[in-house]
N, C-alpha and C positions, 0 to 999 in steps of 0.2 A: 374430102373433108375428114371428119373424125374416123370414118371407116378405114380410109387409106393410111392414116396415121397409126391406128391400132395395128394394122397389118405390118407396117414398117417397124413399129416398136416390138411386135412379136418376133419378127425375123431377126432383128438385132439382138434382143435379149436371149432368144433361143440359141443362137450361135455362140454368144458369149458364155452362157451357162454350160453348154456342151463342151466348149473348149476348157473352161476352168475346172470341170469335174471329170475330164477324160471320158465324156459320153455317158456318165452315170446318171445325170439329171437332165431334165428338159423342161421347157415351158409348156404348160397346158393351155393357158389362155391369157389374154391381155384385155384390160378394161381401161379406157381413157375417157375423160370428161372435160369438155371445154367449159361448160357452165351447166346449170340445171336443165336447160332445154336441149342440149346436144351431147350425146355420149355414144360410144360404140364398144362392142365386145368382139374380139377376134379369137376364134378357136380353130386350130388346125384340124382339118378333117381327115 
C-alpha cells in the first residue's frame, strides 16, 4: 500500500535528483498520503 508507494517514489526521485545534479544532491525521505487515515514515510537507512 502506502509504504511500498513511498519507497517507489523515493527510489524514483532519488535517482532523478542524482542524475540532474551530477550526484551533488539526493533525497533524504519521502512522505505520501492517500487520505487522513493512511500515510507513509520512507527514509533510506
